C-alpha positions in Angstrom: -30.8 17.1 23.5 -28.6 19.3 21.3 -25.2 18.0 19.9 -23.2 20.9 21.8 -24.6 19.2 25.1 -23.6 15.8 24.5 -20.3 14.3 25.5 -17.7 13.4 22.8 -17.6 9.8 22.0 -15.1 7.4 23.7 -15.3 4.6 21.0 -16.6 3.9 18.0 -18.4 0.9 16.5 -18.1 -0.6 13.0 -20.9 -2.2 11.0 -18.3 -4.4 9.4 -18.6 -6.2 5.8 -21.5 -8.3 6.6 -24.1 -9.0 9.7 -24.5 -12.6 8.6 -22.6 -15.0 11.1 -21.8 -17.5 8.4 -20.6 -15.0 5.8 -18.1 -13.5 8.6 -16.8 -16.9 9.1 -16.0 -17.4 5.2 -14.6 -13.8 5.3 -12.6 -14.7 8.4 -10.9 -17.5 6.7 -10.5 -15.5 3.4 -8.7 -12.7 5.1 -6.7 -14.7 7.3 -5.2 -16.5 4.1 -4.5 -13.2 2.4 -2.8 -11.6 5.2 -0.7 -15.0 5.9 0.2 -14.6 2.1 0.9 -10.9 2.6 3.4 -11.7 5.5 5.0 -14.3 3.8 5.2 -12.7 0.5 6.7 -9.6 1.7 9.2 -10.8 4.4 10.6 -13.2 1.5 11.1 -10.4 -0.8 12.8 -8.2 2.0 14.9 -11.4 2.9 15.8 -12.3 -0.6 16.9 -8.6 -1.4 18.8 -8.6 1.7 20.5 -11.8 1.1 21.5 -11.9 -2.8 24.2 -9.4 -3.8 22.9 -9.5 -7.0 19.7 -7.6 -6.1 21.7 -4.6 -4.5 20.3 -2.6 -7.1 18.1 0.9 -7.2 15.2 -1.1 -8.5 15.2 -3.6 -5.5 16.0 -1.3 -3.0 12.8 0.7 -3.8 11.0 -2.8 -4.2 12.3 -3.7 -0.6 10.7 -0.4 0.6 7.4 -1.2 -1.0 7.5 -4.5 0.7 8.1 -3.0 4.1 5.1 -0.5 3.6 3.0 -3.2 2.3 3.6 -5.4 5.6 3.0 -2.4 7.6 -0.4 -1.3 5.8 -1.8 -4.7 6.1 -1.0 -5.1 9.7 -2.5 -1.9 10.9 -5.5 -3.0 9.4 -6.2 -6.9 9.0 -5.5 -8.3 12.4 -8.1 -6.0 13.9 -10.6 -7.1 11.1 -10.2 -10.9 12.0 -10.9 -9.8 15.5 -14.0 -8.2 14.6 -15.1 -11.1 12.4 -15.4 -13.3 15.5 -17.1 -11.0 17.9 -20.4 -9.4 18.2 -19.6 -5.9 19.2 -16.8 -4.4 16.7 -15.7 -1.6 18.6 -12.6 0.7 18.6 -11.7 3.3 21.0 -11.3 6.7 19.7 -7.4 6.9 20.4 -7.0 3.5 18.7 -9.0 4.9 15.8 -7.0 8.1 15.5 -3.6 5.8 15.6 -5.1 3.7 12.7 -5.7 6.6 10.6 -2.4 8.0 11.3 -0.5 4.9 10.3 -2.8 4.1 7.3 -2.4 7.5 5.8 1.4 7.5 6.5 1.9 4.1 4.9 -0.5 4.7 2.2 1.0 8.2 1.2 4.5 6.5 1.3 3.5 3.9 -1.2 2.0 6.3 -3.5 5.3 8.3 -3.6 7.4 4.9 -3.9 5.6 4.0 -7.0 6.2 7.3 -8.6 9.9 6.7 -7.5 10.1 3.3 -9.1 8.6 4.7 -12.4 11.4 7.2 -12.6 14.0 4.5 -11.8 12.6 2.3 -14.6 12.5 5.6 -16.9 16.3 6.2 -16.5 16.9 2.5 -16.7 15.2 2.3 -20.1 15.9 5.8 -21.6 19.2 6.6 -20.3 20.8 3.4 -19.6 24.6 4.6 -20.2 23.9 7.2 -17.3 22.0 5.1 -15.2 24.8 4.3 -12.5 25.8 8.0 -12.4 22.2 9.2 -12.0 20.8 6.2 -9.6 23.5 6.5 -7.2 23.2 4.9 -3.5 23.0 8.5 -2.0 20.1 9.7 -4.6 18.2 6.2 -4.1 18.4 6.8 -0.3 17.4 10.4 -0.5 14.3 9.4 -2.7 13.3 6.6 -0.2 13.5 9.1 2.7 11.6 11.7 0.8 8.7 9.2 0.0 8.5 8.3 3.7 8.4 11.9 4.4 6.0 12.9 2.1 3.7 10.0 3.5 4.1 11.6 6.9 3.1 15.0 5.8 0.1 13.9 4.3 -0.8 11.8 7.5 -0.1 14.9 9.6 -2.1 17.4 7.7 -5.1 15.0 7.2 -5.3 13.6 10.7 -4.7 17.4 12.1 -7.9 18.6 10.2 -9.9 15.2 10.9 -9.6 15.1 14.7 -9.9 18.8 15.2 -13.6 18.1 14.6 -15.8 17.4 17.2 -17.5 13.9 17.6 -20.4 13.7 19.7 -23.6 11.4 19.8 -23.0 9.4 16.8 -20.4 6.5 16.6 -21.3 3.9 14.4 -19.0 3.7 11.3 -20.6 1.9 8.2 -17.1 0.6 7.4 -14.6 -2.1 8.7 -11.7 0.0 9.7 -11.0 3.5 10.6 -10.9 5.3 7.2 -10.9 9.0 6.8 -14.0 9.4 4.5 -16.3 7.2 6.7 -15.2 8.8 10.0 -15.8 12.3 8.5 -19.5 11.4 8.2 -19.7 11.4 12.0 -18.3 14.6 12.7 -20.8 17.2 14.6 -19.3 20.2 12.7 -18.9 21.3 9.2 -16.7 18.9 7.4 -16.1 21.3 4.3 -12.5 22.8 5.4 -11.4 19.2 6.2 -12.7 17.6 3.1 -10.6 20.4 0.9 -7.5 19.6 3.2 -8.0 15.9 2.2 -8.6 16.7 -1.4 -5.5 18.8 -1.5 -3.4 16.1 0.0 -4.9 13.7 -2.7 -3.7 16.1 -5.5 0.0 16.0 -3.8 0.1 12.5 -3.2 -2.0 10.8 -5.6 -2.9 13.0 -8.6 0.9 14.3 -8.9 2.5 10.9 -8.8 0.3 9.5 -11.2 1.1 12.3 -13.6 4.7 11.7 -13.2 4.2 8.0 -13.6 2.2 8.5 -17.0 5.0 10.9 -18.1 7.8 8.5 -17.4 5.8 5.5 -19.1 4.9 7.6 -22.3 8.6 8.1 -22.7 9.5 4.5 -21.7 6.9 3.4 -24.4 8.3 5.7 -27.1 11.9 4.5 -26.3 11.1 0.8 -26.2 9.3 0.8 -29.7 12.3 2.5 -31.1 14.6 -0.4 -29.7 15.9 -2.5 -32.8 16.4 -5.5 -30.6 13.2 -7.6 -30.1 14.6 -9.1 -26.9 15.6 -5.9 -25.6 11.8 -4.7 -26.1 10.4 -7.7 -24.5 12.8 -7.2 -21.4 12.0 -3.5 -21.2 8.2 -4.4 -21.4 8.3 -7.2 -18.7 10.2 -5.2 -16.1 7.8 -2.2 -16.5 4.8 -4.4 -17.0 4.8 -5.6 -13.2 5.1 -2.0 -12.1 2.2 -0.9 -14.1 0.0 -3.6 -12.8 0.7 -2.4 -9.4 0.2 1.1 -10.0 -3.1 0.8 -11.9 -4.6 -1.4 -9.2 -3.4 0.9 -6.4 -4.0 4.4 -7.6 -7.3 3.6 -9.5 -8.8 2.3 -6.2 -7.2 5.2 -4.1 -8.3 7.7 -6.6 -12.0 6.6 -6.5 -12.1 7.0 -2.9 -10.2 10.1 -1.9 -10.7 12.2 -5.0 -14.4 12.5 -5.3 -17.1 14.3 -3.3 -17.8 13.3 -0.2 -21.4 11.6 -0.3 -23.7 11.5 2.6 -23.4 7.9 2.8 -21.0 4.9 2.6 -21.9 2.4 -0.1 -21.2 -1.1 0.0 -19.0 -0.6 -3.3 -16.9 1.8 -1.4 -16.2 -0.7 1.2 -15.3 -3.3 -1.6 -13.1 -0.7 -3.1 -11.1 -0.2 0.2 -10.6 -4.0 0.4 -8.8 -3.9 -2.6 -6.2 -1.2 -2.1 -6.0 -1.9 1.7 -6.1 -5.6 2.1 -5.6 -7.3 -1.5 -3.0 -5.2 -3.0 -0.4 -5.4 -0.2 -0.6 -9.2 -1.0 -0.5 -8.9 -4.7 2.6 -6.7 -4.8 5.0 -9.6 -4.1 3.2 -12.2 -6.1 3.3 -9.9 -9.2 6.9 -8.7 -8.9 7.9 -12.6 -8.0 6.1 -14.2 -11.0 7.2 -11.7 -13.6 10.7 -11.4 -12.4 13.6 -13.4 -13.5 16.0 -12.2 -10.7 13.7 -12.9 -8.0 12.9 -16.2 -9.4 16.7 -16.9 -9.5 17.2 -15.5 -5.9 14.5 -18.1 -4.9 16.1 -21.0 -6.5 19.6 -20.1 -5.2 18.2 -20.0 -1.6 16.6 -23.3 -2.1 19.6 -24.7 -3.7 21.7 -23.3 -1.1 19.6 -25.0 1.8 19.3 -28.3 0.0 23.1 -28.4 -0.3 23.1 -27.6 3.4 21.2 -30.5 4.4 22.9 -33.0 2.1 26.1 -32.0 3.8 24.8 -32.5 7.2 23.6 -36.0 6.4 27.1 -36.7 5.2 28.8 -35.4 8.3 26.2 -37.4 10.4 26.9 -40.9 8.4 
């Protein structure tokens, strides 16, 4: 029977990360731990920034937005993956797959824009410290954050409109562990070239353009820091910017590898492993990287722990 006479698929079936039952149990434990750390770490950063007035600055305002995006990104993927590790048939409905792609592209695109905005914030802080408060006003920060979420929404709208305009008939087995756009396009029953060009164009907008801005910002930052006379000032600047650079390299590197190269006919195992890194691991690493290398976050944690300890001691005294 020709594909034109076949009905549209109602669901897709994932091959997952492994077919071995014991491996799936080990992966379930690993992904569960990663997800719990992701939720705890990002909620902690959001809570600390909200609670501690010393963290009410542009840098931490953008960091809070990044933590919200990380939390949403992980939640849109990992819970479903955990369930699929424990069942034999790893299926998802057509509309659930569409919803997952929409949210993944929305949040992923937003993170790309936020990282670029955060690099601009560091550029102003290091290269124009005397004008920082007048440039990075509360209104400007709000507009940059809204713009980041809007750019993610634009990328998601364009990519999903092209992707789900294609017919999907007959084949419904996705060699992946979640509905990711490049893997889904391989099942389309029509020419995918226009869609691939649309995805590539959006990749230029949301991946290559922010990366170019980040590289330009940090080139200027490094040049400025080298010229500083104070060794302590250089160390503080490199420490603050180092955390952001680690996140940028890990997130953009894996994202560009997946979305900015020719669409091959098959999904390789290395492609799935790379997607694990930017879709599952990076949202967990962000709060760890920023908290371990950031004195302000450490100070906020100590302040919170000290406040709780004082409150408990006071309650014990009152009770006695």
